[in-house]
C-alpha positions as CSV (number, residue, x, y, z in Angstrom):
1,M,151.2,131.0,79.3
2,H,149.9,134.5,80.1
3,D,146.1,135.0,80.0
4,D,145.1,138.5,78.8
5,G,141.5,137.9,79.6
6,F,139.5,139.2,82.4
7,S,137.3,137.5,85.0
8,L,133.6,138.2,85.1
9,T,131.5,137.9,88.3
10,V,127.7,137.9,88.3
11,S,125.4,138.2,91.2
12,I,122.2,136.2,91.2
13,P,119.7,136.1,94.1
14,V,119.8,132.9,96.0
15,A,116.1,132.1,95.2
16,E,116.8,132.5,91.5
17,W,120.0,130.4,91.7
18,T,118.0,127.7,93.4
19,R,115.3,127.7,90.8
20,I,117.9,127.5,88.0
21,N,119.5,124.5,89.7
22,H,116.1,122.9,90.1
23,R,115.4,123.3,86.5
24,L,118.7,121.9,85.5
25,R,118.2,118.8,87.7
26,Y,114.7,118.4,86.4
27,I,116.0,118.5,82.8
28,E,118.6,115.9,83.6
29,A,115.9,113.7,85.1
30,A,113.7,114.2,82.1
31,L,116.5,113.2,79.8
32,I,117.1,110.0,81.8
33,Q,113.4,109.2,81.6
34,M,113.2,109.9,77.9
35,L,116.2,107.7,77.2
36,R,114.5,104.9,79.1
37,G,111.4,105.2,76.9
38,G,109.3,106.8,79.6
39,R,106.4,109.1,79.2
40,R,106.4,112.8,79.0
41,L,107.1,114.6,82.3
42,K,104.9,117.2,83.8
43,E,106.2,120.6,84.9
44,W,103.0,121.8,86.5
45,F,101.3,120.0,89.3
46,T,97.9,120.4,91.0
47,L,97.6,120.0,94.7
48,A,96.0,116.6,94.1
49,D,99.1,115.6,91.9
50,L,101.5,116.7,94.7
51,L,99.5,114.9,97.4
52,A,99.5,111.7,95.2
53,L,103.3,111.9,94.9
54,N,103.7,111.9,98.7
55,L,106.9,113.9,98.5
56,P,109.0,114.2,101.6
57,G,108.7,117.4,103.6
58,L,105.3,118.4,102.2
59,P,102.1,118.5,104.1
60,T,99.8,115.6,103.6
61,T,96.5,117.5,103.4
62,R,95.2,119.8,100.6
63,Q,94.8,122.7,103.0
64,G,98.3,122.3,104.5
65,L,99.8,122.0,101.0
66,S,97.9,125.1,99.8
67,R,99.0,127.1,102.8
68,R,102.7,126.1,102.3
69,A,102.6,127.0,98.6
70,A,101.2,130.4,99.4
71,Q,103.6,131.1,102.2
72,E,106.6,130.1,100.1
73,D,105.3,131.8,97.0
74,W,105.6,128.8,94.7
75,P,105.3,129.7,91.0
76,R,101.8,129.0,89.9
77,R,99.3,129.3,87.1
78,I,95.6,128.9,86.7
79,G,94.6,125.8,84.9
80,A,91.2,124.3,83.9
81,G,89.7,121.7,86.3
82,R,86.5,119.7,86.6
83,G,84.9,122.2,88.9
84,G,86.3,125.3,87.2
85,E,89.7,126.8,87.6
86,R,92.5,125.5,89.9
87,Y,96.0,126.4,90.7
88,E,98.9,124.4,89.2
89,F,102.3,124.7,90.8
90,H,105.7,124.6,89.0
91,F,108.2,122.0,90.1
92,S,110.9,124.7,90.5
93,G,109.1,126.1,93.5
94,L,109.1,122.9,95.6
95,P,111.2,122.9,98.8
96,K,114.6,121.1,98.5
97,R,113.5,117.8,100.2
98,A,110.3,117.6,98.1
99,F,112.2,118.4,94.9
100,E,114.8,115.8,95.6
101,G,112.0,113.3,96.2
102,L,110.4,114.2,92.9
103,I,113.8,113.8,91.1
104,D,114.5,110.5,92.8
105,G,111.1,109.2,91.8
106,I,111.7,110.1,88.2
107,V,115.2,108.7,88.0
108,A,114.2,105.5,89.8
109,A,111.1,104.9,87.7
110,P,111.3,101.4,86.2
111,L,111.9,100.8,82.5
112,R,108.8,100.2,80.5
113,S,108.1,96.6,80.0
114,D,106.8,95.1,76.7
115,D,103.6,94.0,78.3
116,E,102.7,97.5,79.4
117,P,100.2,99.0,77.0
118,D,101.7,101.7,74.7
119,A,100.3,105.2,74.7
120,P,97.6,105.6,72.1
121,A,99.1,105.9,68.7
122,I,98.7,109.2,66.9
123,Q,96.6,108.7,63.8
124,P,98.0,110.3,60.7
125,A,96.1,113.2,59.4
126,P,93.7,112.2,56.7
127,S,95.3,112.7,53.3
128,A,93.8,115.2,50.9
129,P,91.3,113.5,48.6
130,L,92.7,112.7,45.2
131,P,91.5,115.0,42.4
132,P,88.7,113.4,40.5
133,V,89.7,111.5,37.4
134,V,88.7,113.5,34.3
135,A,87.5,111.3,31.5
136,N,89.3,113.3,28.8
137,A,92.6,113.6,30.7
138,E,95.7,112.7,28.6
139,P,98.7,110.9,29.9
140,V,101.8,112.9,31.0
141,W,103.7,111.6,27.9
142,M,101.2,113.1,25.5
143,L,102.8,116.5,25.2
144,P,106.3,115.1,24.5
145,L,104.7,112.8,21.9
146,M,103.1,115.8,20.2
147,R,106.5,117.6,20.2
148,V,108.1,114.6,18.5
149,L,105.4,114.7,15.8
150,R,105.2,118.5,15.3
151,G,108.0,118.6,12.8
152,G,105.5,117.8,10.1
153,R,107.7,115.0,8.7
154,K,106.3,111.5,8.4
155,M,107.7,109.1,11.0
156,T,107.3,105.4,11.5
157,L,106.2,104.1,14.9
158,E,109.8,102.8,15.5
159,Q,111.2,106.3,14.9
160,V,108.6,107.8,17.3
161,M,109.5,105.2,20.0
162,R,113.2,106.0,19.6
163,E,112.7,109.8,19.8
164,L,110.0,109.9,22.6
165,P,112.2,108.9,25.6
166,K,114.6,111.8,24.8
167,R,111.7,114.3,25.2
168,L,110.1,112.8,28.4
169,P,110.5,114.7,31.7
170,S,112.6,112.9,34.3
171,G,110.5,110.4,36.3
172,V,108.0,109.8,33.5
173,S,108.1,106.3,32.1
174,C,107.9,105.8,28.4
175,P,104.6,104.4,27.1
176,T,104.4,101.1,25.4
177,R,104.3,100.7,21.6
178,D,100.6,99.8,21.8
179,E,99.8,102.9,23.9
180,V,101.5,105.2,21.4
181,R,99.9,103.3,18.4
182,I,96.3,103.5,19.9
183,T,96.8,107.2,20.8
184,L,98.0,108.0,17.3
185,R,95.0,106.3,15.8
186,R,92.6,108.0,18.2
187,L,94.1,111.4,17.1
188,G,93.8,110.5,13.4
189,L,97.6,110.7,13.0
190,S,98.0,107.1,11.7
191,A,96.0,104.5,9.8
């Protein structure tokens, strides 16, 4: 078979290629954790978060970690903290050994046990209040009943009950004989 296509070559800087591969590995780890029923993963970490993870190859002090992040130009953003603003660092900027340690920790995380408390349940939004009941509101079947009666001809209750279901909108149940009889009396349409 002869291939008439052409080959395409793309150049990507090594740093960008590394970040893309880090993101891909992280997404794989996130999927594994999600399938295991784990909690949502973080993408951004404070210095305190990174120190608590005790990742291999990273300094063990806040100052050392901050200096390393600045030297290696880790992607960062400013987040809100207790004392004001603080830097948060993206996982994709971590050095290879630290990143591998992070991924290994995510993948090796134990499955959630049934005795572990669940995350707080999200309460449903309060439903809109029901419209107030109007004292003179008529049932949905009233208009079809009036259409049955509008011909001007005299009908028996049995004839009305046979004709009314044909005129009701879908999903509206037919009233009982007593409901129709009481309504007709109230409107002065029967004795």
